[in-house]
C-alpha positions as CSV (number, residue, x, y, z in Angstrom):
1,X,0.0,0.0,0.0
2,X,1.2,3.5,-0.8
3,X,1.6,6.0,2.0
4,X,1.7,9.9,2.1
5,X,0.1,10.5,-1.2
6,X,-3.6,11.4,-1.6
7,X,-5.0,10.3,-5.0
8,X,-8.4,9.2,-5.8
9,X,-9.0,7.6,-9.3
10,X,-12.2,9.2,-10.7
11,X,-12.0,8.1,-14.4
12,X,-13.1,4.3,-14.0
13,X,-15.3,2.5,-16.4
14,X,-16.5,-1.0,-15.3
15,X,-18.1,-3.8,-17.3
16,X,-21.3,-1.7,-16.9
17,X,-19.9,0.4,-19.9
18,X,-21.0,-2.2,-22.4
19,X,-18.0,-3.2,-24.6
20,X,-15.6,-0.7,-23.0
21,X,-14.9,-1.7,-19.4
22,X,-13.2,-5.0,-18.7
23,X,-13.4,-5.4,-15.1
24,X,-16.2,-5.6,-12.4
25,X,-16.9,-2.7,-10.1
26,X,-16.1,-4.9,-7.0
27,X,-12.7,-5.8,-8.5
28,X,-11.8,-2.1,-8.8
29,X,-12.8,-1.5,-5.1
30,X,-10.5,-4.4,-3.9
31,X,-7.7,-3.3,-6.2
32,X,-7.8,0.2,-5.1
33,X,-7.6,-0.6,-1.4
34,X,-4.6,-2.8,-2.2
35,X,-2.9,0.0,-4.2
36,X,-3.5,2.7,-1.3
37,X,-5.7,4.9,-3.4
38,X,-7.9,7.3,-1.4
39,X,-10.9,6.7,-3.3
40,X,-12.3,5.7,-6.7
41,X,-15.0,7.1,-8.9
42,X,-17.0,4.6,-11.0
43,X,-18.1,6.6,-13.9
44,X,-19.8,4.3,-16.5
45,X,-21.0,5.4,-20.0
46,X,-24.2,7.2,-19.6
47,X,-25.3,5.0,-16.6
48,X,-25.0,4.7,-12.8
49,X,-25.6,1.0,-12.9
50,X,-22.3,0.0,-11.6
51,X,-22.0,2.4,-8.5
52,X,-24.0,0.4,-6.1
53,X,-21.8,-2.7,-6.3
54,X,-18.6,-0.6,-6.2
55,X,-19.9,1.2,-3.0
56,X,-20.9,-1.9,-1.4
57,X,-17.6,-3.6,-2.1
58,X,-15.6,-0.6,-0.8
59,X,-17.5,-1.0,2.5
60,X,-16.5,2.5,3.8
61,X,-18.6,5.5,3.1
62,X,-16.9,8.1,1.0
63,X,-14.4,5.6,-0.7
64,X,-16.5,4.8,-3.8
65,X,-17.9,7.9,-5.3
66,X,-21.1,7.5,-7.4
67,X,-21.1,9.2,-10.8
68,X,-21.3,8.7,-14.5
69,X,-19.5,9.4,-17.7
70,X,-21.6,11.6,-19.9
71,X,-21.1,10.7,-23.5
72,X,-22.9,13.4,-25.9
73,X,-24.3,13.1,-29.4
74,X,-23.3,16.6,-30.4
75,X,-19.5,16.3,-30.4
76,X,-19.2,17.7,-26.8
77,X,-16.1,15.8,-25.3
78,X,-17.0,13.1,-22.6
79,X,-17.5,14.7,-19.1
80,X,-17.3,12.9,-15.8
81,X,-20.1,13.9,-13.5
82,X,-20.3,13.5,-9.7
83,X,-23.0,14.7,-7.7
84,X,-22.2,16.5,-4.4
85,X,-25.5,15.8,-2.6
86,X,-28.7,13.9,-2.9
87,X,-30.6,16.5,-5.0
88,X,-27.8,16.5,-7.4
89,X,-27.9,12.8,-7.6
90,X,-31.5,13.0,-8.6
91,X,-30.7,15.5,-11.2
92,X,-28.0,13.3,-12.7
93,X,-30.5,10.4,-12.9
94,X,-33.0,12.7,-14.5
95,X,-30.5,13.8,-17.1
96,X,-29.7,10.3,-18.0
97,X,-33.4,9.2,-18.2
98,X,-34.0,12.2,-20.5
99,X,-31.3,10.9,-22.7
100,X,-32.6,7.4,-22.7
101,X,-36.2,8.6,-23.5
102,X,-35.1,10.7,-26.3
103,X,-33.2,7.9,-28.0
104,X,-36.1,5.5,-27.8
105,X,-33.6,2.6,-28.2
106,X,-32.9,0.3,-25.3
107,X,-29.3,0.7,-24.1
108,X,-28.8,4.0,-26.0
109,X,-28.7,7.4,-24.4
110,X,-28.7,10.6,-26.6
111,X,-27.4,13.6,-24.6
112,X,-26.6,17.1,-25.7
113,X,-24.6,19.9,-23.9
114,X,-27.9,21.7,-23.4
115,X,-29.0,18.7,-21.3
116,X,-26.1,19.2,-19.0
117,X,-26.8,22.9,-18.6
118,X,-30.4,22.1,-17.6
119,X,-29.7,19.2,-15.2
120,X,-26.1,19.8,-13.9
121,X,-26.6,21.9,-10.9
122,X,-24.7,20.3,-8.1
123,X,-22.6,18.1,-10.2
124,X,-18.7,18.1,-10.0
125,X,-17.5,18.0,-13.7
126,X,-14.3,16.8,-15.3
127,X,-13.9,17.3,-19.0
128,X,-12.1,14.4,-20.8
129,X,-10.9,15.7,-24.1
130,X,-9.0,14.1,-26.8
131,X,-6.1,16.2,-28.0
132,X,-6.6,15.8,-31.8
133,X,-10.5,15.5,-31.8
134,X,-11.4,18.1,-29.1
135,X,-8.6,20.5,-29.1
136,X,-10.3,23.3,-31.2
137,X,-13.8,23.2,-29.4
138,X,-12.2,22.9,-25.8
139,X,-11.6,26.6,-25.0
140,X,-15.2,27.5,-25.8
141,X,-16.6,24.5,-23.9
142,X,-14.6,25.4,-20.7
143,X,-15.8,29.0,-20.9
144,X,-19.3,28.0,-21.1
145,X,-19.1,25.5,-18.3
146,X,-17.2,27.9,-16.2
147,X,-19.9,30.5,-16.6
148,X,-22.6,28.0,-15.9
149,X,-21.1,26.0,-13.1
150,X,-18.3,28.0,-11.6
151,X,-15.6,26.3,-9.4
152,X,-17.2,22.7,-10.0
153,X,-15.7,22.5,-13.5
154,X,-12.2,20.8,-14.0
155,X,-10.2,19.6,-17.0
156,X,-8.9,16.2,-16.9
157,X,-5.2,15.4,-17.9
158,X,-5.2,11.8,-19.4
159,X,-1.9,10.1,-20.5
160,X,-2.4,8.6,-24.0
161,X,1.1,6.9,-23.9
162,X,1.7,8.1,-27.5
163,X,4.9,10.0,-26.9
164,X,3.1,13.3,-27.0
165,X,1.8,13.5,-23.5
166,X,4.0,16.2,-22.3
167,X,3.1,18.5,-25.1
168,X,-0.6,17.8,-24.7
169,X,-0.5,18.3,-20.9
170,X,1.3,21.7,-21.6
171,X,-1.4,22.7,-24.2
172,X,-4.4,21.7,-22.1
173,X,-3.0,23.2,-19.0
174,X,-2.6,26.6,-20.8
175,X,-6.3,26.4,-22.1
176,X,-7.5,25.6,-18.7
177,X,-5.6,28.4,-17.1
178,X,-7.1,30.8,-19.6
179,X,-10.5,29.6,-18.7
180,X,-9.7,29.6,-14.9
181,X,-10.5,26.0,-14.6
182,X,-8.3,23.7,-12.5
183,X,-6.7,20.5,-14.0
184,X,-6.8,17.1,-12.5
185,X,-5.2,13.6,-13.3
186,X,-6.9,10.3,-14.2
187,X,-5.7,7.3,-16.1
188,X,-9.1,6.9,-17.9
189,X,-9.2,3.4,-16.6
190,X,-10.7,0.4,-18.2
191,X,-9.4,-2.6,-16.2
192,X,-8.5,-3.2,-12.5
193,X,-5.1,-4.7,-13.4
194,X,-2.8,-5.2,-16.3
195,X,-3.5,-8.8,-16.4
196,X,-6.9,-8.1,-17.7
197,X,-5.5,-6.6,-21.0
198,X,-6.5,-9.5,-23.1
199,X,-10.2,-9.1,-22.1
200,X,-9.9,-5.3,-22.7
201,X,-8.6,-6.0,-26.2
202,X,-11.4,-8.6,-26.9
203,X,-14.3,-6.2,-25.9
204,X,-12.7,-3.5,-28.0
205,X,-12.5,-5.8,-31.0
206,X,-16.2,-6.9,-30.5
207,X,-17.2,-3.3,-30.4
208,X,-15.2,-2.3,-33.5
209,X,-16.4,-5.4,-35.4
210,X,-13.1,-6.8,-36.2
211,X,-10.8,-9.6,-35.0
212,X,-8.4,-8.9,-32.2
213,X,-5.5,-9.5,-34.6
214,X,-6.7,-6.7,-36.8
215,X,-7.8,-4.1,-34.2
216,X,-4.3,-2.4,-34.3
217,X,-4.4,1.1,-32.9
218,X,-8.0,0.7,-31.9
219,X,-6.8,-1.2,-28.8
220,X,-5.8,0.7,-25.7
221,X,-2.1,1.5,-25.1
222,X,-0.4,-1.9,-24.2
223,X,-1.3,-2.7,-20.4
224,X,-1.5,0.9,-19.4
225,X,-5.1,1.7,-18.9
226,X,-5.4,-0.2,-15.5
227,X,-5.7,1.1,-12.0
228,X,-2.5,2.4,-10.7
229,X,-1.1,3.6,-7.3
230,X,-0.7,7.2,-6.2
231,X,2.8,7.5,-7.2
232,X,2.2,6.3,-10.8
């Protein structure tokens, strides 16, 4: 167990993120305790289905934070959303219900930035932006979110392990500073340990409709998108 470093991993997707996460919520809770993390946030894709099992496995109130990863249909970057109180939890559930009803297709949630503006009061937000896909729209998004939600908006710095992380972090940090938004770190986790990588590759291949051997760069960086200790 790590000591002296306070770090919660808030960017966890479990197997409740269908064909994305490769580990159960309970596995994350056990691994996080072993690694010495101060907390975990289970934020599955447009659902809160996995948070109850994660919380029960963590056994201590405040260790497993309930939230969701909001994935939008209007090119808005993904946003991690964590309620600060019971009314905010209710609004998060209303937000997700609105997206599910709009879609009309079971298992599909259609969200837009305007939905977050309507139902996002009381949510702590962390934008997860891709450097190539989202860089141009990021300054405007952070400015709008800051104006609407104030100090509850953050920009997540996610290592891509592509050789450009330092440059990306510098660029994103500058954008965040201009918008007066703090940055935070997450490994954007898909599995509780590196040994689960074959399963992560398999669910990616199924999602992309290709054999694993042909998935290539669509697979996560080799064995890196797992839960890590505070020093890492």
